[in-house]
N, C-alpha and C positions, 0 to 999 in steps of 0.2 A: 333311827327307823327300824320297823319290825320285820321279821322275816317275812312274814305275810304279804305286808305292802311290797317288797321285793320280788315276789313271786307274780303278783297280779299285773304291776306294769309291763314286764315283757309280754304277758299273755295278751293284755288289752293292745299292745302294738302290733303283734301276730295279726289279731283278728282286723285290725284295720287295713293293713296291707294286703291281707288275703281278698277283702272286698272290693278293691281297685283294680285286680288283675283278671276277674272272672266276670261272666255275665251272669244275669239273673234268669230264672226260667221264664219268667214273662218275655224277656227280649230275645231269648231262642224261639220260643214260639211265633212271635211276631215276625222274625227272620224267616221263618220256614214259611209262614203264610203268605209273605211279600213275594217270596222266590215262586212259590206255587203259581200265583196268580200270574207272573212274569211268565213262566213257562206254558202256561194254558193259554195266554194270549199269542204268545210266540208261535206255538202249535195251530191256534187257529188261522193265523195270518198264512202260515206256511201251506195249510189246506186250501184256503180260499184261493192263493196264488197258482198252485198246482190244479186247481179245479178249472181257473180262468185260462189258463193256458191249455189245457185238454180241451176245452170247449171253444177255443177260437175258432173263427171262421177258415175253412180249408181254402177259400179264394185267396186270403192273404198270403199264405206260403207259396200259393200258385204263381201270385201277382210278384213276389219278391224272387222266385226263382226265373220267372220270363225275363225280369229286368236285368238280372245277374246273366242270365244267359245272352241276351242281346250285347251287353257289354263284353263278354267275352268273345262271343262271335268277332264283333269290330277289331278288338286287340288283336286277335289271332290271325285275321285275314290280312289285316295290314301288315302285321309284322313278317307275314310271308311273300310281302310285295316285292317286287324286283323291278328292274329298269325294263320300259317296254321297247319293243324292237323299234328303231328308228329314234332314239332318244338318247343318244350317246352323249350329247351335252346337258342331259337333265342333272341338276344337282341333288335331287331326292327323289325315291322310287314313290313318293306322295307328292302330287301336284294339284294345281287348280287346271280343270279344262271343261269345255261344253261338250256334251253328246253331239255327235253328228245329226244334224237336221231336226233335233229337239228343241220345239218351240214354246215347251211350257215353262222354261226358265229364262232369265234374261242374265242374272250373273253365273260364273262358273260353279261348277261343282267340286268337291274334294273326290279326287280321282286317283286311281291305283292300278296296277296290273299284276296279275298272279298268273303263273303258269299252269297251275291246275286249281279248278274251281272246287269249292266245297261241296258237299252233295245237295246241299239247300239249293243250289243254283240249278234247278232241273233243265236239262236240256233234251229235247226229242231223241238226240242220237247217242245217248250214254252221258259221260262225265266230262264237262266241257273242260277244254285244254286252251291256254292262252286267252285270259280272259281280261278284258278291260272293263272296271267297275267305278260307278259313280255313286256316290252316298246321296240320296235324294229324300227330302223332307217336304210333305205339302199337308197345309191344315186340312183336317178332317178325315185324311187317309194315312196320316201316321208317316212312318220312317220306311223307306224301301231301298233298294238297291238297283240300279238300271246298270245294264251289263250286255256285253255281245262278245263274241269269240272271233278269232282271227281267222277260224275256219269256216265261218259264214261267207255268202258270196258277196265280194266287195266290189268296188270300182274305183277307179281312180278321180280322187277329189281334185278342187281347184289348187289346194297347196301342194299338190303330187302324192301325196299319202294317200293309201287305201281307205276307203270309206264304206260303209254301209251302203246299200242301194235305196232302201226306203227307211224312214223313221219306224215304220212298222217291224222292223226286224231287230229293234231294241227291246230286249226282254226287261221285264219290270218284276222284281220279285219282293212282295211286302215282308218286312222283318218285323215290324211292331205297329200296331194301331194303336197302340197305347201311348206312344211317344206325342207328346203335346207340345213341346219347345226345343229347339236346339239353339244354342248359343256358341260364338266364336270367341275363344280366350287368346288376348294377346298380352305381350309382355310390353309396357312403355318403359324405355329405357331413360328417358329423362325424366318421367315423374317416379321412375323405380316402383311401379306397382303393375297389377294384373287389371287388364280391363275386358269386361263381358260386353259383347256387341250381338245384336240379334241379326246382323248381315255380316257378311264379309267385309273386312277392312280393305278400302280403296288407296292406292299408291297414286296419288296425283302427279307425281314425277313421271313414272312410268306409263300412266293410264292404264294400270292394271290393278288386280287385287292381290293383297297378301294372305299368304297360307298361315293360318292360325296355328298356336303352338299346341291346343289342345280343344276339344270340343265338348260342351257340357249338354247332355240328353235329359229332359224331364219327363218321368212317365207319369200319367194320371190314371187312376181307376176309382171312381166313384169321387169319395172326398179325401182320398189318399195319394199323396205325391211323393214319388222317388226320384233320386237324380244320380246319374252316374256320370263319370268325368274319363274320356277317353284321350289318351296322349297320342299325338301325331308323331310317328316315328322320324327321327331326325337323320341327315343323310348319312350313310355308312360309307365311312371312309377305308379306302384300300390300305394293306399293309405299307405301302410306300408312302402314302400320307399326301398323295398327289393328285388322286382322283375318287370319284365315288366307287364303291366297291359294285361289282358286277356278281349277281348270283344267279 
């Protein structure tokens, strides 16, 4: 074997190994072109989404804010509820009851008592104290709050408890005209599942209605529907664990 052949063989091996580890100029240019196209497409998509978000209808944001505000209002006012005067045997500050002489409903309404009403419950004499509230839904009129104060003129009713002199003394404060549906949610212990009902669940044994675990409100504006779930506060137990807490 000659010296020239010994030198050429290693050089040939080096050229082959170097060709396997690198990229050709064409491959590099092709990769750069593809990357540029992807970057351009991503930038165009981002600009389109930003423009769509900036030009979205303002009414949609207002509707979302309204629905959230209604949900927060009910959560807040029911959380502040306490035992009404003369209800020492009640198990929960939230209960089912019928407004005095209010003939527009057959079933009882979700009711609660607050010692100081929020400003939305307007009273001619100022901020209404000691207020009895009833959540009232009516098709076409939406969601309202029926209420009266213990400071209004009362008379002794058939049950011996103070009652309003007239149905006209019961205030009605509209809360949301966009509320289209209200559903009552109960937990079925036997089936171990949640049930949604359009009316209050009846207790055939006691000939009464059962208080739901939470209520589901459906709001509608044009073709857009929004839903909110409001939990009914459970009975607050006093530190001794024997009786409901009085606040």
